[in-house]
N, C-alpha and C positions, 0 to 999 in steps of 0.2 A: 767217482763218476764215469759213465758208460762213453763217454767221447764228446768232442767239441763239435757242433751243427750249427753250420748258416742256414737259415730258413727263409727262403725267397717267396714271399707269399704273391700269389697272381693275383689278377684283376677279379676274380669271382670270389676271392677272401676277405673282398672289402667292399662289395657293391653287388647286386642283383641287378642283372639286366632288364628284368621282368618287373622292377618297383620303379617308383620315380626316385631320383638322386638327391633325396632330402637327407638331410643331417640323422634323422630319425631312422629312416629305414637302411642307412648306411650301417648306423651303430648296431642295429638287429643283427646284419650281419656280421659286423665284427665280434658281437658278442659270442655267435657261433662259433666264429674261427677261433676266438681266446680259448674255447672247450678243446680243440683240438692240439694246441700248442701248449694246452697244459697237460693234455695228456702225455706227449714226450717229454715235458719237465719233469713231470712225476715219475715217469721211469730213471730219471737219474741223468739224462742227457743235458750237457753244459750248452746252452741256446744263445744265438744272436739272430736278431730279426731284421731282415729287407722287406721292402716292399715298393710294388709298382706306383704309378699314380696318373696313369693316362688319362683315364675319365674325369678325374678331378681336377689336374691342372688345366684339362681344355675347358671345361666348365667355370673354371676360375677366371680364364681368359676370356671367355664371353661374359662373363658379369662385368669385368673391368671395361669391357669395349663398348657394354649396353650402357654403363653406367659415365662412360667416359667424358658426357657434354656437363657433369655433376660434379664428379670425383675425377681427377686425372689417372688414366690407366696405368696400372703397374707394368714394369718391363718384364719379359716372361721368367728370366732368373728369379725374380723376386716372386711372380706367382708359382714358381717351384719350390721356392720356400716356405710358402703358406701353405702348399698342399702336403709339405713334410710334417709341418706341424699339427695341421687338422689331422692327418691320419695317425701321425704317431700319438697324437693326444687321444684317441677313440682307442687305438689298439694299448695303450699302456693302460688306460681306465681300465677296459672290460678283461684284461687278462689279470692287472691286481684284484678285480672283483673275483675272478673265478679261483686264482691261486690263494685268497684269503677263505672263500668257502670250504677248499679243500684242505685249508691249514697249512700250506706251504710259504713259509717264509723267506719272500724274495722280492728285492727292490726291481722296478722296472722304469727306465729312463729312456727318452728319447734325445737322440743328438742331430741337431739340425747340422746336416753334414755337406761340406763341399768336397767336388773332387776335379783335379786339375785334368784339363784334356789338353792337347797340342792345337793351338790356333791354326795350324797349316794342315789338320788334318782334313783328306779329301771330302770327309762326311760333309763338309760346311758346302760343298757345292752339289749335293746328291741328298736332297731330305727321303728320308726312307721311315721315320720313326712314326707309328699313330699315336694321335692323342685326341682327346675329346669324344663326343658321342659318335655313332653313326648316323649317315644322311643316305638319303636315295641319290639316283645319279641326276636328277634335275637339281635336287637341292646344293649338290655338291658343285653344279657349273655355276649355280648363281655366286656361290662364296669365291670359287675361281674368278668370277669376272669382278665382283664388287669388293673382296677381301684381297685378291692376290695371293689365296693360300695357295699351296701343293697338295690336292687331294689324290689317293689312290683306293682301289677297290680292296678291301681287307677281308680274305680269306671267306668270299661268299656271304657275307654278313651286312654288308654294304659298303660306303664310301667315308673314308675318314682322311682329317688333315693330316700331313706329314711335316716332320721337321727334322733337321739334322739330330745326327745320333753319332755324336765322336766318340771314340775308344777312350775308356778311361784309363790315367796314368798314375794317379797317385791321390790318396784320400787324405785331406788335409788334416781332420780332427781325429787319426789313426790312433796317435798316443793316449787322448783321452778314453776313447772306445777301449782301448786295451787294459788301461787302469782300473776301469769299471768293470769289463769283463772278468779281470782277475780277482777282483773282490766280491764275485758273484752276484753282480748287479746285471737284470736281463737286457740286453741294449737293442734299442730300435734305431737302425740307422741305414747311412744311404738310402734312404727314400726316395723313390723314383728314380734310381740311380745317382742320386746325390744332384746338388747344385753344380752345374757344369760351370766351371772358372778357367781363365785363361791367366798365366803368369805375366807380367807388365813394369818392366823395370823394379822385380823383386815383390810385388805387390799383387794379388787377386782380383781379378775382374769378371764379373757374370758374364756370359754369352747365351743366346737364344737356341737352345738346344737341349734335347733329352738324351741323357746318358741310358743306355738298356739296363735297367734294374737287373737283370742276370748276368751280365757281363761285369758289372760294378760288385755285384753279390759275389763274383768269383775273385774279383781283385782283392775283396775283403776278407774272403775264405783264406786265399793264400797268406796275405799279412799276418791275420793272428792265427796261422797255423791250425786252422780246423781240421777235423778228420773227415766231415762230410759236408759236400754241398748238395743241399735238399732244395729243388727246385720246384714249387707247386703252382699247378696248373689245372685246368677243366678235365684234363683226360687223365687215367690212371696210367698208361703205359705210350710209348712213342710209336708210332706206327710209320712204315714204309708203305707206298704205295697208296696214301691217304684217301679216303674216300673213291677208290677204286675198287673193281671186282676183286681183286689180290692183293686188297689190304692186309699187312701182317703186323700183329703187334709184336713189341721185342720185350723180351725177359731182362736182356743184358744186351750190353754192345762193348766191344774193344774201342779205345782211341783209334785205332786205323780202321775198324769196320764203320764209326761214325764218321770219320773223315770222308770216307768212301761213299756213303750216304749223301753227305753233304753236296759233296761233288757231283752226284747223279741230279739234286734236286728235289731230293724226296721232301725237303722241308720248308714250307712257307716263309719268306724273309719276315713278315711282319709280326708272324707267331711263335712257331716251333724251331726255326733255324739259330735265333740267336740263344734261346735255351741249349740247345746241342752243341752250340759253337762254346758256351760256358762252361759247360760239362767236360770236353774234350780239355779246354785248357787246366781247369782244375784237377783231372785224373793225370793229366800228363805233368803238371807242376811238382809231384814228388810219388814216389812209390808208395803204396798203401792206400792213397787216398781215395775215396769213390763220390761220384756225382750220382744225384738219383733225381730223375725225374717222376713225377707222380701227381694224383689228384691230393686236395688237402684232406678229404675223408680217409686216404689209404698211407697217410703221412708217417704214422706210428708203425704199420704195417711193413712199409717201405724201408724205413730204418732198421727192421728186424728181419729182413731179407724176403717178405711173405708179398710183394706186391710190387710195383713200379718197375721202371726200366732204369738198370745200375748201369752206369759206364765207370770202365777200370781201364788202367794202362796194361 
């Protein structure tokens, strides 16, 4: 084996914003994604796969709200679990198919994953995590008035609903993930950052929030002693002075440089900032660990040092 890699899939690996969010359209995107994942597996890397769920869980919430006069709406944590199952099903089916075509004998399994958060996390008082579709300013104002949603402008792409995004503290199903991974199973886990739960009297209780999937992926990568945290997004490299005349793409950053750029405000809160934050956490956690931020199409090249932005201690 070349090493253990946690691969965090971005939204563009699961859904094309230019096509309707139907199951069929999403499956087509996931099939293409499975090809890139199979390239990495074929090269001998041991992989664990994570993914976001922002658009999907937002749409599930809308479906619940629209149908609430006929069928009771499910709470937000249950909607998160539904999105984990749906996306995991698509990824494991598509990946199994591609691996079979390439004569790679690997089992693929999805773990519906709970992640413990602190009920006193300050994030509950300041929602920041975008979910669901993009809206115009006028549509957003209607939702604020009628639904009481918190809405923010998201990187020039429109307005989105935001919910609390507490920090991940503990992956509940970690031992199961380790057992499967140790036995060669490709595990799909902490989907959408995991279902956020708090501890009450020794039991777990779901809460209305979305854990950032990159931070949850980083926690997982530490806990399973991964060598690389590979964060996949829409761009090949991280940039400072993004969308400005002096924009500069970075091949590498030290932890110290990355923290400096974060403090200077180079990365948008709803997009690149949590990715860099997760990369810094992982690179700091143990000497020799690498975090890489790149695009899906450049994933294998990035692992081999030919693309992406690499963050090291």
